C-alpha positions in Angstrom: 11.4 -7.0 7.9 14.5 -8.0 6.0 16.2 -5.4 3.9 15.3 -5.6 0.2 18.5 -5.5 -1.8 18.6 -4.5 -5.4 19.5 -8.1 -6.4 16.5 -9.5 -4.5 14.2 -6.8 -5.8 15.1 -7.5 -9.4 14.4 -11.2 -8.8 10.8 -10.5 -7.6 8.1 -11.2 -10.2 6.1 -8.3 -11.5 3.0 -9.6 -9.6 4.8 -8.8 -6.3 4.4 -5.0 -6.9 1.4 -2.7 -6.7 2.5 -1.1 -9.9 3.8 -4.0 -12.0 4.7 -2.0 -15.1 7.1 0.3 -13.2 7.8 -2.1 -10.4 7.0 0.3 -7.6 5.6 -0.5 -4.1 6.7 -4.1 -3.5 3.9 -6.1 -1.7 5.5 -9.5 -1.6 5.4 -9.8 2.2 2.7 -8.6 4.7 5.1 -6.0 6.2 6.0 -4.6 2.8 2.3 -4.4 1.9 1.7 -2.3 5.0 4.7 -0.2 4.2 3.5 0.4 0.6 0.1 1.6 2.0 1.9 4.0 4.4 4.1 5.4 1.6 1.2 5.8 -0.8 -0.7 7.7 1.8 2.0 10.3 2.3 1.5 13.5 0.4 3.9 14.2 -2.5 4.6 10.6 -3.4 3.9 9.0 -6.8 1.1 6.5 -6.8 -2.5 6.5 -5.6 -3.5 5.2 -2.2 -6.6 3.6 -3.6 -4.6 1.8 -6.4 -2.1 0.4 -3.8 -4.9 -0.5 -1.4 -6.7 -2.4 -4.1 -3.5 -4.3 -5.0 -2.9 -5.1 -1.3 -6.5 -6.2 -0.9 -6.3 -8.5 -3.9 -3.1 -10.1 -2.7 -3.5 -10.2 1.1 -7.3 -9.9 1.7 -8.4 -9.2 5.2 -4.9 -9.7 6.7 -4.1 -6.0 6.4 -6.2 -4.0 8.8 -5.8 -0.6 7.1 -7.6 -1.6 4.0 -11.4 -1.2 3.9 -13.8 -4.1 3.4 -14.7 -3.2 -0.2 -12.0 -3.0 -2.8 -9.6 -1.0 -0.6 -11.7 2.1 -0.5 -10.9 3.4 3.0 -10.5 7.1 3.6 -6.9 8.2 3.7 -5.3 8.6 7.1 -5.6 12.1 8.6 -9.0 12.8 7.1 -10.8 12.8 10.4 -13.6 15.3 11.2 -12.5 18.2 13.3 -14.4 19.2 16.3 -16.1 22.5 16.0 -15.0 25.1 18.5 -17.6 26.7 20.6 
């Protein structure tokens, strides 16, 4: 993935971001879309995983494997069931 400079980021249209009003989480390329999902899934970051997932799903469809089949509603990473100790 090429580095996104400030000049190049400012040239991107608002539709290339998951949050167009504040221009956060660029999703103009497939690699940046995956990165936006990873960043939104981290605790303590601004932005909702489901919002970013829906934006990625709308733009890239089935090409991003981490987004669920219906409107980007896949459970967040790390929410797996724990095995019960015996």
